[in-house]
C-alpha positions as CSV (number, residue, x, y, z in Angstrom):
1,M,30.7,74.8,-21.5
2,I,31.9,71.3,-21.3
3,G,34.8,70.7,-18.9
4,P,38.3,69.3,-19.7
5,F,38.3,66.2,-21.9
6,V,40.4,63.5,-20.2
7,L,41.5,59.9,-20.6
8,P,41.4,58.0,-17.3
9,N,43.5,55.0,-16.5
10,K,42.4,54.5,-12.9
11,N,39.2,54.0,-11.0
12,L,36.6,56.8,-11.0
13,R,36.3,57.7,-7.3
14,G,39.3,59.4,-5.8
15,A,41.7,58.1,-8.4
16,P,44.1,60.3,-10.4
17,T,43.5,60.7,-14.1
18,M,45.8,61.2,-17.0
19,Q,45.0,63.9,-19.6
20,E,45.8,63.8,-23.3
21,N,48.4,66.5,-22.6
22,T,50.2,67.3,-19.5
23,T,48.3,70.6,-19.4
24,T,44.7,71.3,-20.5
25,A,44.1,74.5,-22.4
26,T,41.1,76.6,-21.3
27,A,38.5,76.8,-24.0
28,P,37.6,80.2,-25.4
29,E,34.2,81.6,-24.7
30,S,31.5,79.7,-26.4
31,T,29.2,81.2,-29.0
32,P,25.6,80.4,-29.7
33,S,26.3,79.1,-33.2
34,A,29.3,77.0,-32.3
35,P,29.5,75.8,-28.7
36,R,32.9,74.5,-27.8
37,T,34.5,71.9,-25.6
38,D,38.2,72.3,-24.6
39,R,39.1,70.9,-28.0
40,L,35.9,70.4,-30.0
41,E,33.4,72.6,-31.8
42,L,29.9,71.1,-31.7
43,V,28.6,71.5,-35.2
44,K,25.1,70.0,-34.9
45,E,23.2,67.5,-32.8
46,M,22.5,64.1,-34.5
47,A,19.6,61.8,-34.0
48,R,19.5,60.6,-30.4
49,G,21.1,57.2,-30.0
50,S,20.3,54.4,-27.6
51,I,23.1,55.5,-25.4
52,G,23.5,59.2,-24.7
53,Q,23.6,62.2,-27.0
54,V,25.6,62.4,-30.2
55,H,26.9,65.5,-31.9
56,K,28.8,66.1,-35.1
57,A,31.9,68.0,-33.9
58,R,35.1,69.5,-35.3
59,N,38.5,69.4,-33.8
60,P,40.1,72.7,-35.0
61,Q,43.6,71.6,-33.9
62,Q,43.6,68.5,-36.1
63,D,41.1,69.9,-38.7
64,R,39.1,66.7,-38.3
65,V,35.4,66.1,-38.0
66,A,34.3,63.6,-35.4
67,A,31.2,62.1,-33.8
68,L,31.1,63.1,-30.1
69,R,28.9,60.9,-27.8
70,Q,28.1,62.0,-24.3
71,F,26.3,60.0,-21.6
72,Q,26.1,60.0,-17.9
73,V,26.8,57.1,-15.5
74,P,24.4,57.0,-12.6
75,Q,26.4,57.9,-9.6
76,W,24.0,56.1,-7.2
77,L,25.1,52.7,-8.5
78,D,27.0,50.5,-5.9
79,D,29.3,49.2,-8.6
80,V,29.8,52.5,-10.5
81,S,33.6,52.1,-10.4
82,E,33.4,48.7,-11.9
83,L,31.0,49.9,-14.6
84,M,33.3,52.8,-15.4
85,E,36.3,50.4,-15.7
86,R,34.3,48.3,-18.1
87,I,33.4,51.3,-20.3
88,M,37.0,52.4,-20.5
89,A,38.4,48.9,-21.1
90,E,35.9,48.3,-23.9
91,A,36.6,51.6,-25.6
92,K,40.4,51.1,-25.3
93,A,40.1,47.8,-27.0
94,A,38.0,49.2,-29.8
95,S,40.4,52.1,-30.4
96,A,42.9,49.5,-31.6
97,L,40.6,48.3,-34.4
98,D,41.9,49.3,-37.8
99,H,39.7,47.9,-40.6
100,P,38.2,49.6,-43.6
101,N,34.7,48.5,-42.7
102,I,34.8,49.6,-39.0
103,G,34.3,53.2,-37.9
104,H,37.5,54.2,-35.9
105,L,37.2,55.2,-32.3
106,Y,39.5,58.0,-31.4
107,T,39.3,58.8,-27.7
108,C,37.3,58.1,-24.6
109,G,37.3,60.0,-21.3
110,Y,35.2,61.3,-18.5
111,K,34.7,64.2,-16.1
112,D,32.9,63.5,-12.9
113,F,30.2,61.1,-14.0
114,N,29.9,62.3,-17.7
115,V,31.6,60.0,-20.3
116,F,32.8,61.4,-23.6
117,I,33.7,59.3,-26.7
118,T,34.9,60.6,-30.0
119,A,34.9,58.5,-33.1
120,E,35.2,58.8,-36.9
121,F,32.3,60.7,-38.4
122,V,30.9,58.7,-41.3
123,E,29.0,60.5,-44.0
124,G,26.4,58.3,-45.6
125,Q,23.0,56.6,-45.2
126,T,22.4,54.0,-42.5
127,L,21.0,50.7,-43.6
128,K,17.8,51.7,-41.9
129,E,17.6,54.7,-44.1
130,V,18.4,52.7,-47.2
131,M,15.6,50.2,-46.5
132,A,13.2,53.0,-45.9
133,A,14.0,54.6,-49.3
134,R,14.3,51.6,-51.6
135,I,14.6,47.8,-51.9
136,P,18.2,46.7,-52.2
137,E,19.1,44.4,-55.1
138,L,20.2,40.9,-54.2
139,D,23.8,41.4,-55.5
140,E,24.0,44.6,-53.5
141,V,23.0,42.8,-50.3
142,L,25.7,40.2,-50.9
143,R,28.3,42.9,-51.3
144,W,27.2,44.4,-48.0
145,A,27.2,41.0,-46.4
146,R,30.9,40.5,-47.4
147,Q,31.9,43.7,-45.8
148,L,29.8,43.3,-42.7
149,M,31.1,39.7,-42.0
150,S,34.7,40.8,-42.8
151,A,34.4,43.6,-40.1
152,L,32.9,41.2,-37.6
153,D,35.5,38.5,-38.2
154,Y,38.3,41.0,-37.8
155,A,36.9,42.3,-34.5
156,H,36.2,38.8,-33.2
157,E,39.8,37.8,-33.8
158,K,40.8,40.8,-31.6
159,G,38.5,39.5,-28.9
160,L,36.0,42.3,-29.3
161,F,32.2,41.8,-29.9
162,H,29.6,44.3,-30.9
163,H,27.1,45.0,-28.1
164,F,24.2,46.3,-30.3
165,L,24.4,45.5,-34.0
166,H,21.5,46.9,-35.9
167,P,20.8,48.8,-39.2
168,A,20.9,52.2,-37.6
169,N,24.6,51.9,-36.7
170,I,25.8,50.5,-40.0
171,K,26.4,53.1,-42.7
172,V,26.9,52.9,-46.5
173,L,29.1,55.4,-48.1
174,E,28.5,56.8,-51.6
175,D,31.0,54.4,-53.1
176,G,29.3,51.4,-51.6
177,T,31.7,51.0,-48.7
178,L,30.0,49.7,-45.6
179,K,31.0,51.0,-42.1
180,V,30.1,49.4,-38.8
181,L,29.8,52.0,-36.1
182,D,29.7,51.9,-32.2
183,F,32.3,49.1,-31.7
184,G,33.5,49.6,-28.1
185,L,30.3,51.1,-26.9
186,L,29.2,49.2,-23.9
187,R,25.5,48.3,-23.8
188,D,24.4,48.4,-20.2
189,K,20.8,48.8,-18.8
190,H,22.0,51.7,-16.6
191,L,23.4,53.6,-19.6
192,L,20.6,53.1,-22.2
193,T,18.5,56.2,-22.9
194,Q,16.0,54.6,-25.2
195,T,12.4,55.9,-25.3
196,P,9.9,53.1,-25.2
197,A,9.2,53.4,-28.9
198,K,13.0,53.3,-29.6
199,K,13.4,50.3,-27.4
200,L,10.7,48.4,-29.3
201,E,12.3,49.4,-32.6
202,N,15.8,48.1,-31.6
203,E,14.8,45.0,-29.7
204,P,14.3,42.7,-32.8
205,Y,18.1,42.8,-33.5
206,L,19.1,41.3,-30.3
207,S,20.4,37.7,-30.2
208,P,18.8,35.0,-27.9
209,E,21.9,35.2,-25.7
210,Q,21.4,39.0,-25.2
211,V,17.7,38.6,-24.5
212,N,18.7,36.2,-21.7
213,N,21.0,38.9,-20.3
214,R,24.3,37.3,-21.4
215,L,27.2,39.2,-22.9
216,P,27.5,39.1,-26.7
217,N,29.9,36.7,-28.3
218,R,30.8,35.6,-31.9
219,A,27.6,33.5,-32.3
220,A,25.5,36.4,-31.0
221,N,26.9,38.8,-33.5
222,I,26.3,36.3,-36.3
223,F,22.7,36.0,-35.2
224,S,22.2,39.8,-35.2
225,A,23.9,40.1,-38.6
226,A,21.6,37.4,-40.0
227,T,18.6,39.3,-38.7
228,I,19.8,42.4,-40.6
229,L,20.4,40.4,-43.8
230,Y,16.9,38.9,-43.4
231,E,15.4,42.4,-43.5
232,L,17.6,43.5,-46.3
233,Y,16.5,40.6,-48.5
234,T,12.8,40.6,-47.6
235,T,12.1,44.2,-46.4
236,R,10.5,42.5,-43.3
237,S,11.8,42.1,-39.8
238,P,11.9,38.5,-38.8
239,F,11.0,39.2,-35.1
240,A,8.7,42.2,-35.2
241,G,6.1,42.5,-32.5
242,K,3.6,44.8,-30.9
243,H,5.4,44.9,-27.6
244,L,8.7,43.9,-26.1
245,G,7.4,40.6,-24.7
246,E,6.2,39.5,-28.1
247,V,9.5,40.4,-29.7
248,D,11.5,38.6,-27.1
249,R,9.4,35.4,-27.4
250,A,9.9,35.5,-31.1
251,I,13.6,35.8,-30.8
252,L,13.8,32.9,-28.2
253,D,11.2,30.5,-29.5
254,S,9.8,31.3,-33.0
255,M,11.5,30.6,-36.3
256,P,10.7,33.2,-38.9
257,H,9.1,32.5,-42.2
258,P,11.5,31.3,-44.9
259,L,12.8,34.3,-46.9
260,N,11.4,33.0,-50.2
261,V,7.9,33.0,-48.5
262,A,8.3,36.4,-47.0
263,N,9.4,37.8,-50.3
264,G,9.2,35.9,-53.6
265,R,12.3,37.5,-55.1
266,V,14.6,35.7,-52.7
267,P,15.9,32.3,-53.9
268,E,15.2,29.3,-51.6
269,A,19.0,28.6,-51.4
270,I,19.6,32.0,-49.8
271,S,16.7,31.5,-47.5
272,R,18.3,28.3,-46.1
273,V,21.6,30.1,-45.5
274,V,20.1,33.0,-43.6
275,L,17.9,30.8,-41.5
276,K,20.9,28.8,-40.5
277,G,22.4,32.1,-39.2
278,L,19.2,32.5,-37.2
279,S,19.3,29.2,-35.5
280,K,18.3,29.3,-31.8
281,N,21.1,27.0,-30.9
282,A,24.4,28.9,-31.2
283,A,26.3,25.8,-32.1
284,E,24.1,25.3,-35.3
285,R,25.0,28.8,-36.6
286,F,28.0,29.6,-38.8
287,Q,31.2,29.5,-36.9
288,N,32.4,32.8,-38.4
289,G,31.4,35.4,-41.0
290,A,33.6,33.9,-43.7
291,Q,31.5,30.7,-43.7
292,F,28.3,32.7,-43.8
293,V,29.5,34.7,-46.9
294,S,30.8,31.6,-48.6
295,A,27.4,29.9,-48.2
296,L,25.6,33.0,-49.5
297,E,27.9,33.1,-52.6
298,S,27.2,29.5,-53.3
299,A,23.5,30.0,-52.9
300,M,23.6,32.9,-55.4
301,K,25.2,30.6,-58.0
302,E,22.6,27.9,-57.6
303,P,20.2,27.8,-60.6
304,R,16.8,29.0,-59.8
305,P,13.8,26.8,-60.7
306,V,12.1,27.8,-63.9
307,A,8.3,27.7,-64.0
308,A,7.0,25.0,-66.2
309,P,5.4,26.4,-69.5
310,A,1.7,26.5,-69.7
311,S,0.3,23.4,-71.2
312,K,-0.9,23.7,-74.8
313,P,-4.2,22.3,-76.1
314,A,-3.7,18.7,-77.2
315,T,-3.6,18.3,-81.0
316,M,-3.0,14.6,-81.1
317,A,-5.0,11.6,-80.0
318,T,-3.7,9.6,-77.1
319,K,-3.2,6.0,-77.8
320,P,-5.7,4.0,-75.8
321,A,-4.4,1.3,-73.5
322,T,-6.6,-1.4,-75.1
323,G,-5.7,-1.0,-78.8
324,K,-4.8,1.4,-81.6
325,F,-7.1,4.0,-83.1
326,P,-6.6,5.1,-86.7
327,A,-4.9,8.4,-87.1
328,A,-7.5,11.1,-87.2
329,D,-8.5,14.4,-85.6
330,T,-9.6,12.8,-82.3
331,A,-10.4,13.8,-78.7
332,S,-11.1,11.9,-75.6
333,F,-14.4,11.8,-73.6
334,N,-15.4,10.2,-70.3
335,V,-18.5,8.1,-70.8
336,K,-20.4,6.4,-67.9
337,A,-21.3,2.8,-68.5
338,P,-24.9,1.7,-67.8
339,A,-26.1,1.1,-64.3
340,G,-25.4,-2.4,-62.9
341,P,-21.7,-3.1,-63.2
342,P,-19.3,-0.7,-61.6
343,T,-19.0,2.6,-63.5
344,T,-16.2,2.6,-66.0
345,K,-14.6,5.5,-67.9
346,V,-14.1,4.7,-71.6
347,K,-12.0,6.8,-74.0
348,V,-13.9,7.3,-77.2
349,P,-12.5,8.7,-80.4
350,V,-14.3,11.4,-82.3
351,P,-15.3,10.9,-85.0
352,P,-15.2,7.1,-84.5
353,P,-13.9,5.0,-87.4
354,T,-14.7,1.3,-87.7
355,A,-13.7,-0.2,-84.4
356,P,-10.6,-2.4,-84.5
357,G,-10.8,-6.0,-83.5
358,T,-10.2,-6.6,-79.8
359,T,-9.2,-9.9,-78.2
360,F,-10.5,-10.6,-74.8
361,V,-8.9,-13.1,-72.5
362,R,-11.4,-14.4,-69.9
363,K,-11.1,-16.5,-66.9
364,A,-13.6,-19.3,-66.3
365,Q,-16.7,-17.8,-64.7
366,S,-20.1,-19.1,-63.6
367,P,-22.9,-18.9,-66.3
368,S,-24.7,-16.1,-64.4
369,N,-21.6,-13.9,-64.2
370,Q,-20.9,-14.6,-67.9
371,W,-24.3,-13.3,-68.9
372,K,-23.9,-10.2,-66.7
373,L,-20.5,-9.5,-68.4
374,V,-22.0,-9.9,-71.8
375,G,-24.9,-7.5,-70.9
376,A,-22.5,-4.9,-69.7
377,V,-20.3,-5.1,-72.8
378,V,-23.3,-4.8,-75.1
379,G,-24.7,-1.9,-73.2
380,G,-21.4,-0.1,-73.3
381,L,-21.1,-0.6,-77.0
382,V,-24.6,0.8,-77.6
383,V,-23.8,4.0,-75.6
384,I,-20.5,4.4,-77.5
385,A,-22.2,4.1,-80.8
386,G,-24.9,6.7,-79.9
387,I,-22.3,9.2,-78.8
388,A,-20.2,8.6,-81.9
389,M,-23.2,9.3,-84.1
390,M,-24.0,12.5,-82.2
391,F,-20.5,13.8,-82.8
392,Q,-20.5,12.9,-86.4
393,R,-23.1,15.5,-87.0
394,R,-21.8,18.9,-88.0
395,P,-23.4,21.8,-86.1
396,A,-25.5,24.0,-88.4
397,D,-23.8,27.2,-87.4
398,L,-20.2,25.9,-87.6
399,P,-18.2,27.1,-90.7
400,A,-17.1,24.5,-93.2
401,D,-13.5,24.7,-92.1
402,T,-14.2,24.5,-88.3
403,E,-12.6,21.0,-88.1
404,S,-9.2,22.6,-88.8
405,V,-9.7,25.4,-86.2
406,Q,-8.1,25.0,-82.7
407,T,-9.2,26.7,-79.5
408,A,-6.9,28.5,-77.1
409,P,-7.3,31.3,-74.5
410,V,-7.1,34.7,-76.0
411,S,-4.7,35.8,-73.3
412,Q,-2.1,33.2,-74.3
413,P,-1.3,33.9,-78.0
414,L,0.1,31.0,-79.9
415,P,3.3,31.1,-82.0
416,F,2.8,32.6,-85.4
417,S,4.0,31.0,-88.6
418,K,3.4,32.6,-92.0
419,E,3.7,29.2,-93.7
420,A,1.1,27.7,-91.5
421,A,-1.2,30.7,-92.0
422,A,-0.9,30.5,-95.7
423,A,-1.5,26.7,-95.8
424,P,-4.9,25.3,-96.9
425,A,-7.5,25.2,-94.2
426,T,-7.8,21.4,-94.3
427,A,-5.1,18.9,-95.0
428,P,-6.5,15.4,-94.2
429,A,-3.5,13.5,-95.4
430,A,-1.0,15.6,-93.5
431,A,-3.1,15.5,-90.4
432,T,-3.4,11.8,-90.5
433,N,0.3,11.3,-90.9
434,A,1.1,13.7,-88.1
435,A,-1.3,12.0,-85.8
436,A,0.0,8.6,-86.6
437,T,3.6,9.6,-85.7
438,N,2.7,11.9,-82.8
439,T,4.7,14.8,-84.3
440,V,3.9,18.3,-85.5
441,A,5.4,19.3,-88.8
442,E,5.0,23.1,-88.5
443,P,4.6,25.6,-85.6
444,A,1.0,26.5,-84.8
445,P,-0.2,29.7,-86.4
446,R,-1.2,32.8,-84.4
447,Y,-5.0,33.1,-84.1
448,A,-7.2,36.1,-83.7
449,P,-10.5,36.1,-81.8
450,A,-13.6,35.5,-83.8
451,R,-17.3,35.4,-82.9
452,N,-18.4,32.7,-80.5
453,V,-19.8,29.6,-82.1
454,R,-21.1,26.5,-80.5
455,S,-18.5,23.7,-80.9
456,A,-18.7,20.1,-79.9
457,R,-17.6,21.1,-76.3
458,G,-20.1,23.9,-75.8
459,R,-20.0,27.7,-76.1
460,Q,-16.3,28.7,-76.5
461,P,-14.4,31.4,-78.4
462,V,-13.0,30.0,-81.6
463,L,-9.7,31.5,-82.7
464,Q,-9.2,31.8,-86.4
465,P,-5.8,32.4,-88.2
466,V,-5.1,36.0,-89.1
467,P,-5.2,36.0,-92.9
468,A,-2.4,37.9,-94.7
469,G,-2.8,38.6,-98.4
470,P,0.1,39.1,-100.8
471,S,-0.3,42.9,-100.5
472,Q,-0.7,42.9,-96.7
473,G,1.7,42.7,-93.8
474,Q,1.7,42.4,-90.0
475,L,3.2,44.1,-87.0
476,A,4.9,42.3,-84.0
477,V,4.8,44.8,-81.2
478,G,6.7,44.6,-77.9
479,S,7.7,46.9,-75.1
480,V,9.7,47.1,-71.9
481,P,7.9,46.9,-69.6
482,L,5.2,44.6,-71.0
483,G,1.5,45.5,-71.2
484,A,1.8,48.8,-73.0
485,T,-1.2,49.9,-75.1
486,V,-0.6,50.2,-78.8
487,E,-2.6,52.4,-81.1
488,V,-2.2,52.6,-84.9
489,V,-3.1,56.0,-86.3
490,G,-6.0,55.5,-88.8
491,Q,-6.9,52.0,-87.5
492,A,-9.6,51.2,-85.1
493,G,-8.9,49.3,-81.9
494,Q,-6.1,49.0,-79.3
495,W,-3.6,46.2,-78.6
496,Q,-1.5,45.2,-75.7
497,T,2.2,44.3,-76.0
498,P,3.5,41.7,-76.8
499,Q,1.3,40.8,-79.7
500,V,1.2,40.3,-83.5
501,I,-1.4,42.5,-85.0
502,G,-2.8,43.0,-88.5
503,P,-3.1,42.4,-91.3
504,F,-2.5,45.9,-92.6
505,N,-2.3,47.0,-96.2
506,A,1.2,47.9,-97.4
507,G,2.1,51.5,-96.5
508,T,3.4,53.8,-93.7
509,Y,1.9,53.7,-90.3
510,N,2.4,55.7,-87.0
511,L,2.2,53.7,-83.8
512,T,1.8,55.1,-80.3
513,F,2.9,53.1,-77.2
514,S,1.5,54.2,-73.8
515,K,1.4,52.9,-70.2
516,P,0.5,54.6,-67.0
517,G,3.6,55.9,-65.2
518,Y,5.6,56.1,-68.4
519,A,6.1,58.6,-71.2
520,S,4.4,57.7,-74.5
521,E,6.5,56.7,-77.4
522,T,5.7,57.1,-81.1
523,R,7.2,55.0,-84.0
524,T,6.8,55.2,-87.8
525,V,7.0,51.9,-89.6
526,Q,6.8,50.8,-93.3
527,I,4.8,47.7,-94.0
528,T,5.4,45.7,-97.2
529,G,3.3,43.0,-98.6
530,G,3.7,39.5,-97.1
531,A,6.2,40.7,-94.4
532,R,6.1,41.1,-90.7
533,V,7.7,44.1,-89.1
534,N,9.0,43.9,-85.5
535,V,8.6,47.1,-83.4
536,D,10.0,47.1,-79.8
537,V,10.2,50.1,-77.6
538,R,11.6,50.8,-74.1
539,L,9.3,53.2,-72.3
540,T,10.8,55.9,-70.0
541,P,9.3,56.0,-66.5
542,T,7.9,59.3,-65.3
543,K,6.4,58.0,-62.0
544,G,7.4,55.9,-59.1
545,W,5.5,53.3,-57.2
546,L,4.8,53.0,-53.5
547,T,3.9,49.5,-52.2
548,V,2.3,50.2,-48.8
549,G,1.6,47.3,-46.5
550,G,1.9,46.8,-42.7
551,S,0.2,45.1,-39.9
552,P,-2.7,45.1,-39.3
553,A,-4.1,45.4,-42.8
554,G,-6.9,47.9,-43.7
555,A,-5.2,51.1,-42.6
556,S,-6.0,54.2,-44.7
557,I,-3.1,55.5,-46.7
558,V,-2.4,59.3,-46.6
559,I,0.3,60.7,-48.8
560,D,1.5,64.3,-48.4
561,G,-1.5,65.0,-46.2
562,R,-4.1,63.8,-48.7
563,D,-6.1,60.6,-48.2
564,T,-5.5,58.4,-51.2
565,G,-8.8,56.5,-50.7
566,K,-6.9,53.3,-50.6
567,N,-6.3,50.9,-47.7
568,T,-3.3,48.7,-47.0
569,P,-2.0,46.7,-48.7
570,A,-1.9,48.7,-51.9
571,E,0.4,49.9,-54.7
572,I,0.2,53.6,-55.5
573,M,1.7,55.6,-58.3
574,V,3.4,58.8,-57.2
575,D,5.5,61.6,-58.7
576,P,9.3,61.3,-58.3
577,A,9.9,63.3,-55.2
578,P,10.1,63.0,-51.4
579,H,6.7,62.0,-50.0
580,N,5.3,61.9,-46.4
581,V,3.4,58.6,-46.1
582,S,1.1,58.0,-43.1
583,L,-1.1,55.1,-42.1
584,R,-4.2,55.6,-40.0
585,K,-6.4,53.0,-38.5
586,P,-8.9,53.5,-35.6
587,G,-7.6,52.1,-32.4
588,Y,-3.9,52.4,-33.5
589,L,-1.3,55.1,-33.4
590,D,-0.5,56.7,-36.8
591,A,2.7,55.5,-38.5
592,S,4.5,57.9,-40.8
593,T,7.8,58.2,-42.6
594,E,9.5,60.3,-45.3
595,I,10.2,58.3,-48.5
596,K,12.1,59.6,-51.5
597,V,10.9,58.0,-54.8
598,A,12.7,58.3,-58.1
599,A,11.2,57.8,-61.5
600,G,10.7,54.1,-62.2
601,Q,11.6,53.1,-58.7
602,A,9.4,50.9,-56.5
603,V,9.6,51.5,-52.8
604,S,7.9,49.6,-50.0
605,Y,6.7,50.7,-46.6
606,S,5.3,48.1,-44.2
607,P,5.2,49.3,-40.6
608,T,3.6,47.6,-37.6
609,L,1.0,49.9,-36.2
610,M,1.0,50.1,-32.4
611,V,-2.3,49.7,-30.5
612,A,-3.3,53.1,-29.0
613,G,-3.7,53.4,-25.3
614,R,-7.1,54.5,-23.9
615,T,-7.8,58.2,-23.5
616,D,-11.2,58.0,-21.9
617,N,-9.8,57.5,-18.4
618,I,-6.7,59.7,-18.4
619,R,-6.3,61.3,-15.0
620,I,-4.4,64.6,-14.3
621,V,-2.1,64.2,-11.3
622,T,-2.0,67.1,-8.9
623,G,0.8,67.3,-6.3
624,G,2.0,63.8,-7.1
625,K,-0.5,62.3,-4.6
626,L,-1.6,59.5,-6.9
627,F,1.9,57.9,-6.9
628,N,4.2,56.6,-4.3
629,G,7.8,56.3,-5.3
630,G,8.3,55.3,-9.0
631,G,5.2,53.1,-9.3
632,G,1.6,53.8,-10.0
633,R,-1.6,52.6,-8.5
634,N,-4.2,50.2,-9.9
635,G,-1.7,49.2,-12.6
636,M,-1.6,52.6,-14.3
637,A,1.5,54.4,-15.5
638,L,2.7,58.0,-15.0
639,I,3.8,60.3,-17.8
640,Q,5.4,63.6,-16.7
641,I,5.3,66.2,-19.4
642,K,7.3,69.5,-19.3
643,S,8.1,72.0,-22.0
644,E,10.2,75.1,-22.4
645,P,8.5,77.6,-22.5
646,K,5.7,76.4,-20.2
647,G,2.0,76.6,-21.1
648,A,2.0,74.3,-24.1
649,Q,-1.3,72.5,-25.0
650,V,-1.0,68.7,-24.6
651,V,-2.8,66.4,-27.0
652,V,-2.7,62.7,-26.2
653,N,-3.8,60.3,-28.9
654,G,-5.9,63.1,-30.4
655,T,-7.5,64.1,-27.1
656,P,-6.5,67.5,-25.7
657,L,-5.9,67.8,-22.0
658,Q,-7.5,70.4,-19.9
659,K,-4.2,71.4,-18.3
660,T,-1.1,72.9,-20.1
661,T,2.5,72.0,-19.4
662,P,3.9,71.1,-16.9
663,V,1.5,68.3,-16.3
664,D,1.6,64.8,-15.0
665,I,-1.0,62.3,-16.2
666,Q,-2.0,58.8,-15.2
667,V,-2.7,56.4,-18.0
668,D,-3.4,52.7,-18.8
669,A,-0.6,50.6,-20.2
670,G,-0.3,51.1,-23.9
671,S,1.0,53.3,-26.7
672,Y,0.5,57.1,-26.7
673,D,1.1,59.8,-29.3
674,I,1.7,63.1,-27.4
675,T,1.8,66.4,-29.2
676,L,2.9,69.7,-27.6
677,Q,1.4,72.9,-29.2
678,K,1.9,76.5,-28.4
679,E,1.1,79.6,-30.4
680,G,4.2,81.0,-32.1
681,Y,6.1,77.6,-31.9
682,K,6.3,74.6,-34.0
683,P,4.3,71.6,-32.8
684,L,6.4,68.9,-31.2
685,R,5.4,65.2,-31.4
686,E,6.6,62.4,-29.1
687,S,5.6,58.7,-28.7
688,A,5.5,56.8,-25.4
689,I,5.0,53.1,-24.9
690,V,4.3,52.4,-21.2
691,G,3.6,49.4,-19.1
692,A,1.8,49.0,-15.8
693,E,3.4,51.0,-13.0
694,D,5.9,52.7,-15.5
695,R,7.1,56.2,-15.0
696,V,8.1,58.2,-18.1
697,K,9.4,61.8,-18.4
698,I,9.0,64.0,-21.5
699,E,10.9,67.2,-21.3
700,R,11.2,69.2,-24.6
701,T,12.1,72.6,-25.8
702,L,9.8,74.1,-28.4
703,S,11.3,75.9,-31.4
704,R,9.9,78.8,-33.4
């Protein structure tokens, strides 16, 4: 049973305290299902935080659910009284905060060296959980940014700063309201209860000032908020690292990649705003959250650059710089002049008409230079004439109307025009006029692939217009998403949307649209002669997609215990359901998470795998003789492992130990995955990241 819950207003040692009431009621006997404090029923234990243990609790007198945090202040500290005063002063200031985006702190007290804090219990997902489940939309991130910055500005005006702002203590309610938790919770190295893995997970959200062991201020909170926004926009942490030293160096010295480089969906304007919030120099950051949000809103309104359309095959001759060619179906070729004078590229029309007169203006030259110039000109004209005669010949296997056929990649269909398709194959007069004025009178017709023929430029696919007779029609098929396969019942072949297909004889046709991950759709259409029928469908997703990345690449992907046969990075189609995703790579610890995927949803998972510590030189310590005090020998660390009940098998990075719990082992610095197994109990898994001379304790109770 937890003792009386009090609110102190004096120093800890030997000082009187003031209770919430003049008398403290004695709590009734606790029950196994609902242990009680003097005023609170502990409902369930929450995920362990960075400071202390957190329970969901209920106050039966006020019929209110609260979050109860309990932690212990080390009594051996010389300045324990000063630390206690700071804890109480910080909590008292935070209890005065009243803002819709800040979790309210109710009470703070202590008994002996145990501190208790009760705060508003917020139902909802943390931003960390949201990012693990899906990729937030850009507008959604902006809405959260408004609320986050509003909460920070409000607290800053009250002179209160958040000591540890990160995605795990920011929750999102079902209605989209954002709540910042843990205001008033003092972050002190003597209070932190982080495991090494937890510390590595939380470190990237510190500001440069906090890494340098300075208290947080307005600029530090802006930096931490910008770090969170960076991850929300890009799904990547800007300062991730394999160990704490690497993370700290990144925070202090390295500028992260622009957001639009880390994730192409982010506009460059937003990238500039967030990177300003991540400036190493505090004076270069935004002065408050309102400025930050205003800059983000302006960035969202900036027009995004539109990719230039793919260039179309040239249909007109380019006017040469030295004269005018008659209007004709022409093309340009690079021709190398004879050896002697410098090589010159000459634009030659094909087929060449009678060359127009050209006037040359020459400077006075010596007789020898004049003869050289005349020789070069004559040689060039001879080469030009030979090439022109070669291109005047029609290839034997080219159809008679090949001159009117254009070439284009099959994957880039050209615009279709019924008038153009019905027009005669050759129209010399119209072509001449169009070329002379550099205009195109009609849109280019759609072309269908035909057999390969040898054209003047070599072996290329020649696209011919799709003929449409008076009793035939066409189908313009499209889909959302694009790339669906279209089959027409009774017709051979398959097509991909979007495309114009046909011709088909007038009549009724059944079309089937299909795409992996989507339900098939069937449409019945009526085709009439000389018409085109548009058929567009929206496919219903039946699957979800997992984009699995991470560092380093090449890790095997295991989903729900089954090896997919794919390595990172990869995109995998999955059923809409919760899935356990694990990444495995030799020499690294496994990384796994639970991801819920909905139909049509794309979720990404990109963890940083931790290098596994060596297991070939693990030493079992007997009697603690290998260690003196808290340090180890020869640069090795000590891991002390205990379980309740005793006698559990210990497996370290896949290697079983010869001794059961309790056991102390000596290991090299590195990352270790430790599993405790005992017959009749559920396996329990822990992670430990240890440095040289570190000492880590793992004490766990196994459950059936």
